[in-house]
Structure formats: C-alpha cells, structure tokens
C-alpha positions as CSV (number, residue, x, y, z in Angstrom):
1,E,0.0,0.0,0.0
2,M,2.8,2.4,0.8
3,I,4.5,1.8,-2.6
4,Q,1.2,2.3,-4.3
5,D,0.8,5.7,-2.5
6,V,4.2,6.8,-3.7
7,I,3.3,5.8,-7.3
8,N,-0.1,7.5,-7.1
9,A,1.7,10.7,-6.0
10,G,3.4,10.8,-9.3
11,F,6.8,9.2,-8.8
12,N,8.0,6.7,-11.5
13,V,11.2,5.5,-9.9
14,I,11.8,4.1,-6.5
15,R,15.3,3.5,-5.1
16,I,15.4,0.6,-2.7
17,P,18.5,0.9,-0.4
18,V,19.4,-2.6,0.9
19,T,22.0,-3.4,3.6
20,W,23.1,-6.9,2.9
21,D,25.9,-7.1,5.5
22,Q,24.1,-8.9,8.4
23,H,22.7,-11.4,6.0
24,I,26.0,-12.4,4.3
25,I,27.4,-15.7,5.5
26,K,31.1,-15.0,5.1
27,E,32.2,-18.5,6.0
28,E,30.1,-19.9,3.1
29,N,31.7,-17.9,0.3
30,Y,29.6,-14.8,1.2
31,R,26.3,-16.6,0.7
32,I,23.3,-14.3,1.1
33,D,20.6,-15.7,3.4
34,S,17.8,-17.0,1.3
35,E,15.1,-15.5,3.4
36,W,16.6,-12.1,3.1
37,M,17.0,-12.4,-0.6
38,A,13.3,-13.4,-0.9
39,R,12.3,-10.4,1.1
40,V,14.3,-8.1,-1.1
41,K,12.7,-9.6,-4.1
42,E,9.3,-9.2,-2.6
43,V,9.8,-5.5,-2.0
44,V,11.3,-5.0,-5.5
45,D,8.3,-6.6,-6.9
46,Y,5.9,-4.2,-5.1
47,A,7.3,-1.4,-7.3
48,Y,8.4,-3.3,-10.4
49,G,5.0,-5.0,-10.5
50,Q,3.4,-1.6,-10.8
51,G,5.4,-0.7,-13.9
52,V,7.8,1.9,-12.4
53,Y,11.5,1.9,-12.4
54,V,13.4,0.4,-9.5
55,I,17.0,1.0,-8.4
56,L,18.5,-1.7,-6.3
57,N,21.8,-1.3,-4.5
58,T,24.2,-2.3,-1.7
59,H,23.7,0.3,1.0
60,H,25.6,1.2,4.2
61,E,28.1,-1.6,3.7
62,D,31.0,0.1,5.5
63,R,32.3,-3.1,7.0
64,W,33.2,-4.8,3.8
65,L,33.3,-2.1,1.1
66,Y,36.3,-0.1,2.1
67,P,38.5,1.7,-0.6
68,S,41.9,1.2,0.9
69,K,44.8,-0.7,-0.6
70,E,45.0,-3.0,2.5
71,R,41.3,-4.1,2.1
72,E,40.8,-3.8,-1.7
73,E,41.2,-7.5,-2.5
74,E,38.8,-8.7,0.1
75,S,36.3,-5.9,-0.6
76,I,36.2,-6.7,-4.3
77,R,36.0,-10.5,-3.7
78,E,32.9,-10.0,-1.5
79,L,31.4,-7.4,-3.9
80,V,31.7,-9.9,-6.7
81,A,30.1,-12.7,-4.7
82,V,27.2,-10.5,-3.6
83,W,26.4,-9.2,-7.0
84,E,26.7,-12.6,-8.6
85,Q,23.8,-13.7,-6.3
86,I,21.7,-10.5,-6.8
87,A,22.2,-10.6,-10.6
88,K,21.2,-14.2,-10.8
89,T,18.0,-13.6,-8.8
90,F,16.9,-10.7,-11.0
91,K,18.4,-11.6,-14.4
92,E,15.1,-12.0,-16.2
93,Y,13.7,-8.6,-15.1
94,D,13.6,-6.0,-17.8
95,E,15.1,-2.5,-18.2
96,R,12.8,-1.1,-15.4
97,L,15.2,-2.6,-12.9
98,L,18.5,-0.9,-12.5
99,F,21.5,-2.0,-10.4
100,E,23.6,0.4,-8.3
101,G,26.9,-1.3,-7.5
102,V,28.0,0.6,-4.4
103,N,26.7,3.4,-2.2
104,E,29.0,6.1,-0.9
105,P,32.3,4.1,-0.8
106,R,34.6,6.0,1.4
107,L,37.4,5.9,4.0
108,V,35.1,5.8,7.1
109,G,36.6,7.3,10.2
110,T,39.4,9.2,8.4
111,E,39.9,12.9,7.6
112,D,39.3,12.1,4.0
113,E,35.9,10.5,4.6
114,W,33.7,13.3,3.4
115,N,36.4,15.6,1.8
116,G,36.6,14.0,-1.6
117,G,39.0,11.2,-0.9
118,N,42.5,10.7,-2.3
119,Q,44.2,9.1,-5.3
120,E,44.4,5.6,-3.8
121,A,40.7,5.6,-2.8
122,W,39.7,7.0,-6.2
123,D,41.5,4.2,-8.0
124,I,40.0,1.5,-5.8
125,V,36.4,2.9,-6.3
126,N,37.1,2.7,-10.0
127,H,38.2,-1.0,-9.6
128,M,35.0,-1.7,-7.6
129,N,32.8,-0.2,-10.3
130,Q,34.5,-2.3,-13.0
131,A,34.2,-5.5,-10.9
132,F,30.5,-4.8,-10.4
133,I,29.9,-4.2,-14.1
134,D,31.9,-7.3,-15.2
135,T,30.1,-9.5,-12.7
136,V,26.6,-8.4,-13.8
137,R,27.4,-8.6,-17.5
138,A,28.6,-12.1,-17.1
139,S,25.5,-13.3,-15.3
140,G,23.3,-13.9,-18.3
141,G,19.7,-13.1,-19.0
142,N,18.8,-9.4,-19.3
143,N,21.8,-8.5,-17.3
144,K,23.8,-8.2,-20.5
145,Y,21.7,-5.1,-21.3
146,R,20.7,-3.7,-17.9
147,H,21.5,-0.1,-17.0
148,L,24.1,-0.1,-14.2
149,L,24.8,2.8,-11.9
150,I,28.4,3.6,-10.9
151,T,29.6,6.3,-8.6
152,D,32.7,8.3,-7.7
153,Y,34.3,8.3,-4.2
154,A,31.5,8.7,-1.6
155,D,29.0,9.6,-4.3
156,S,30.6,12.9,-3.9
157,T,30.0,16.2,-5.8
158,N,33.6,17.2,-5.1
159,I,35.2,18.2,-8.4
160,N,38.4,16.2,-7.8
161,A,36.4,13.0,-7.0
162,L,34.2,13.5,-10.1
163,K,37.2,14.0,-12.4
164,A,38.8,10.9,-11.0
165,L,35.8,8.7,-11.9
166,V,36.7,6.4,-14.8
167,I,33.8,5.6,-17.1
168,P,34.0,1.9,-18.2
169,S,33.7,1.0,-21.8
170,D,30.0,0.0,-21.5
171,S,27.1,1.7,-23.4
172,R,24.6,1.3,-20.5
173,V,26.4,2.9,-17.6
174,I,24.9,5.7,-15.6
175,V,26.8,8.0,-13.2
176,T,25.1,8.6,-9.9
177,V,26.0,11.1,-7.2
178,H,24.4,12.4,-4.0
179,S,23.7,16.1,-3.5
180,Y,22.3,18.0,-0.6
181,L,22.8,21.6,-1.7
182,P,23.2,24.3,-0.7
183,Y,24.9,22.3,2.1
184,N,24.3,24.6,5.0
185,L,20.6,24.7,4.3
186,A,19.9,21.2,2.9
187,L,22.0,18.9,5.1
188,E,24.1,20.6,7.8
189,N,22.6,21.0,11.3
190,S,23.1,24.7,11.1
191,E,21.0,27.8,11.6
192,V,20.9,28.5,7.9
193,S,17.2,28.0,6.9
194,T,16.5,30.4,4.1
195,F,16.9,30.2,0.3
196,D,16.5,33.0,-2.2
197,P,16.7,31.9,-5.9
198,A,17.7,35.4,-6.8
199,N,20.7,35.4,-4.5
200,P,23.9,33.9,-6.0
201,N,25.1,33.2,-2.5
202,D,22.2,30.6,-2.2
203,T,22.4,29.2,-5.7
204,T,26.1,29.0,-6.6
205,E,26.7,25.5,-5.1
206,I,23.8,24.1,-7.2
207,D,24.9,26.0,-10.3
208,N,28.4,24.8,-10.0
209,L,27.3,21.2,-9.6
210,M,25.1,21.2,-12.7
211,K,27.9,22.8,-14.7
212,D,30.3,20.1,-13.5
213,L,27.9,17.3,-14.3
214,K,27.2,18.7,-17.7
215,E,30.8,19.2,-18.7
216,L,32.2,15.9,-17.3
217,F,29.4,13.6,-18.2
218,I,26.3,14.9,-20.0
219,D,28.3,16.5,-22.8
220,Q,30.3,13.3,-23.2
221,G,27.2,11.3,-23.7
222,V,27.2,9.7,-20.2
223,P,23.8,9.9,-18.4
224,V,23.5,11.0,-14.8
225,I,21.1,10.2,-12.0
226,I,21.1,12.2,-8.7
227,G,20.4,9.2,-6.5
228,E,19.9,11.2,-3.3
229,Y,18.9,14.8,-2.7
230,G,16.6,16.7,-0.3
231,V,16.3,19.7,2.0
232,R,16.0,18.9,5.7
233,D,13.2,20.4,7.7
234,K,14.2,23.4,9.8
235,D,10.6,24.7,10.2
236,N,11.1,26.6,6.9
237,L,8.7,25.1,4.5
238,E,8.7,28.1,2.1
239,D,12.4,28.0,1.7
240,R,12.5,24.2,1.3
241,V,10.0,24.5,-1.5
242,A,12.1,27.3,-3.2
243,A,15.4,25.3,-2.9
244,T,13.7,22.1,-4.2
245,E,12.3,23.9,-7.2
246,Y,15.6,25.5,-8.1
247,F,17.5,22.2,-7.7
248,V,15.1,19.9,-9.5
249,S,14.5,22.4,-12.3
250,A,18.2,22.9,-12.9
251,A,18.8,19.1,-13.1
252,N,15.7,18.7,-15.3
253,K,17.2,21.1,-17.9
254,L,20.1,18.7,-18.2
255,G,17.9,15.6,-18.4
256,I,19.0,14.4,-14.9
257,P,16.5,12.6,-12.8
258,C,16.5,13.2,-9.1
259,V,15.5,10.8,-6.3
260,W,14.5,12.4,-3.0
261,W,16.1,10.7,0.1
262,D,13.0,10.0,2.1
263,N,14.3,8.5,5.3
264,G,10.9,8.7,7.1
265,A,12.2,11.2,9.6
266,F,10.0,14.0,10.8
267,D,10.8,14.6,14.5
268,G,13.7,15.1,16.8
269,T,17.2,16.1,15.9
270,N,17.5,13.6,13.0
271,E,18.1,14.6,9.4
272,N,14.4,15.2,8.8
273,F,13.9,14.5,5.1
274,G,10.6,12.7,5.4
275,L,8.0,13.5,2.8
276,Y,5.7,10.5,3.1
277,D,4.4,9.6,6.6
278,R,4.5,5.8,6.5
279,K,2.5,5.4,9.7
280,H,-0.5,7.4,8.5
281,R,0.0,7.1,4.8
282,T,-0.1,10.9,4.3
283,W,2.0,13.6,2.6
284,P,2.6,16.2,5.4
285,Y,4.3,18.6,2.9
286,P,2.2,18.6,-0.2
287,E,3.9,21.8,-1.3
288,I,7.2,20.1,-1.7
289,L,5.6,17.1,-3.4
290,N,3.8,19.4,-5.9
291,T,7.0,21.3,-6.5
292,I,8.9,18.1,-7.3
293,M,6.3,17.1,-9.9
294,E,6.0,20.5,-11.5
295,S,9.8,21.0,-11.7
296,T,10.2,17.7,-13.6
297,K,7.8,18.7,-16.4
C-alpha cells in the first residue's frame, strides 16, 4: 500500500536501499541468506510489478566495502560474490530494474571520509565499479543489457572526485551522485534556513554542480542520476520549496532525474527528510511534493 501511495503521488522511480551485511554468511563464500533475498525480491516486486523503475543497491556496507589498498582485494571479492547472487536472482527482469553497485564508498573514520578522498581511494572505487559491471554482465539473461549505476568516491560532488571517476567501456552505464545543496541549508545541522533563488550566495553551489555534471558527463554522452537529494526540515517550508524547485529544475534542464532521500524522519534532531508519513500514509508537505512534480515537467 505504501509503494502504491508513492506511485499514485506521481513518482515513477523508487530507489530501494538494501543493507546486505548482516545477511551475508562470510564462511560460506559470502552466501546471502535465502530468506533475506526473498524479502528483497518481494519489495522490489511491489514497485516493479506496478510498472515503475526500481534502483536496487548495496547500502551502508561500510564493514566490507572499504576503498583502501589493504582491504581492496577482500572488498572486491565480497562485492563480486554478492552481485553474482543479486544478478542471478533478478536476471530476467527487464530494463525497469537498475542495479547500483556501491553506495558512498569512502574511507570511514578518516579525515578524507567526506572531503573528496585521495588518489588511492579513487583508484579503488574505479576498480569496484569495473568489478561490479563485469560481474553483472557475465551473469546472463537481461543483465547483459541492464542499465548499471556507478559512482565516484562517496557519491561525492567534489570536483576532484568527479574528475577521478573512470567511465567503463560500456554503453549502458549511468553515473550517480548524491547532492544536498546548498549544504548549510539542505544537510548541515546549522541555523541556515533560508533560500533565495535570486541570491547567488544561495544558488552558486547548485549552479556549479550542474555545470560540472554537464561538462564531465552529459556533454560526453554519459547519463547521470542524482540518486539522493533533499532539503531537511528546519521549520522553513517556504524555503525548502524554493530550494527544491531550483535544484530539480536545474537538473531537469540537463535531463538528470533526481531521487528524493525520504528517510521517514519528521521529528527530533535527525536529518528530517521525510515527505511521506509511513504510519498514517499521508503527505505532510504537499507543497514540496507538488514542486517536485512541477519541476520535472
């Protein structure tokens, strides 16, 4: 019913973030627990069965996906084993199912974690992307043709990380990044709560990102999906609407789809990105919802 509500609201793509870690049996060649795989398939089918696009990924896998030289070999070995099983399970699904190889691969706990990374980490993320693509393509069925999402270090919009991303020789690869801009408004737990689309101080971060994505990828014939974006609630609905309209409209002009990060959070000190109230099946901020739909036309 929740998936149907999201589709009825006008969304035609649903990203399903899946954490596989606790369901991977390392001692059995990284076998995924069958009950967990069945549940993932069930949820994918909720959306896929309604005719919309679905993005399926490996999410919050910090334990085993770590882009350091010391851990590269084991990380890629497990990545290959996990995607062999996912690809096999879904190999007959058509182009409405997309695979996203890794989510925000980064050096957790280091000074480089959210600062764009370094050359070693960039290289290893590129190796992860290639291993993911090779694994899926070799798995048969429709996986030979499926659109696959790859990312740079940490799904970052840092220009150095973006430039370091190697695009594999594959005609159905899509670059994905995560963007919460302007940062002090959209993501940071700060007092910044206003957005003026006529003020360059508010729009420059978004403008620069779109310029970078256009020059590095779109102009080179490489499509892009912004796999996460949003503006957290600071009791500033009007400004959230204005920022959302500016961001989505700018992306839409480049043909870049945007996927709102709805973490279901509305209360407390969390990153409150909730749009859909899952308990009551309501949309508490219809103004934002309507803005998303209008800005993608």
